[in-house]
Steps between C-alpha positions, in 0.01 A plus 500: 500500500618325819390163367687559172815604685495192718426269210789619289778348719313170511469498124872568465581209730268274300665606174845428645388156611354424159818618330713286732278199431527559125880501524508179705236319292748359240717359779195346669390341172851365447507347848152353450581342164851371561505429875155459653339312211775234466500442876122458505521267202764293673293481816193389303697227323632377834143428619343391169761268341462208466171529693336768710622497859800538727657163420816663362564682827422187699750303293766768545458496876447126544771357274837447665700581187335838456528571872875435479529742207320767703732429793807530275373828362432663835818361654722633222316833490539543876869408504576719198318791663688460829838470328428796275413720799802385704741556210327800349467709817877553552541573129220758510649660810843515332346662192333758722817599688772453236651810337296598197743374227541158664131475573414575139747236380355227722147610410586477129635147548175395669288655226718340233442158654125559473533593132693186416290232333337273760563184299870585463534561874329172582721304261803671655395367840459153349863516388617627838302252710547177308720222640794605282424871538708779647345485846556128554851514355591792724367332813684178416819693427478676837445168677157600628329197341623162375245443224278734295180627659163453332410862431282463189181306426386560856348773715845619611586610147157659456544697824848623405398605150178669607665684790751652259224607263273639774761701691451826303129498582587521870792739464326766290205578732725477806747754366229763464364436850843504669604818318182669623594437866654809656857420612447740791271241658781244509744760636250592770472135599878471522521816711243351736729200559372247246765276347508402134281193547241695698494775238434237236236296684316790666530778240615397153319167469157620626513808276596290197242225557260637233776458242580153629131406477466639147809316375415176680145497365622567147757221518263248661222560248740485204661184638160329532438537127855469366547257214831516309750463784318215683447317170871512408665464840242284674396241247179299487563333836477837678212659314352829617156648452567697181646190335195300604265756346701498177492121490124489554435751223769416242562128540176362644265766354316494832381857534283418800788386721733766361244772568441372852872500583546847350196636687629362831827680434311822425297475822817447706663799333203728566480380862868583554455843345194566718697396810780738410256788451340413833823511700705759308266697278571660164631824643758337723616268223528783249 
């Protein structure tokens, strides 16, 4: 009798686990078929085409042209991430402290910008940034510059366009984190003699760092693999990694080199995610 009584709870736990596994099995199969299998196939092609070995990776690392493309990619991704955080943090703070109607209006504008077609937004920036565009004409009219600035077909245009597109991905996680901070903590700091800058650097910023890390990682990873905006605003002279992968696969039909470049990007992304989990953890980020 005692053995039966003690076995019953264990059997119930086992049944719950089996039921949970049965519910998650379709999702696991989906991930295996449409995510894990293509990645493994890409990795295999990177070491088997045209011949078995690591020559594709050696060529990526040893060729100056490819090294410059990697440098462009990481440079633009880093600058876009920094600008997005610097611009997005004040916007997120304003959204968190604005009266509810105004906050909802600004939030709706940000969401609406995300819903707008990416290609249309990129072409709009091409119109704004070109030599005869609104920005150059305005600066010339104000006497700031004497001749039009080169803002397209270079990394400057890519950075401007991508920063605009990436801003919501910093703002949205930051708003939730800042709203979760108890205002009483800031008031307590002020009562203890801290000025506004000290309240920000010693209270608000440290408590909101998980949100900053989540938004920055999302922007940096997305910027590493972005294709449309760099292709339109940067041109062939300022190619980035996603454009190089597309050229290998579509134009040159070189799946080995394309797979190697894509796998390097995947490894970098996973390493960044692992670093974030190591220093912030899933609980603090969520």
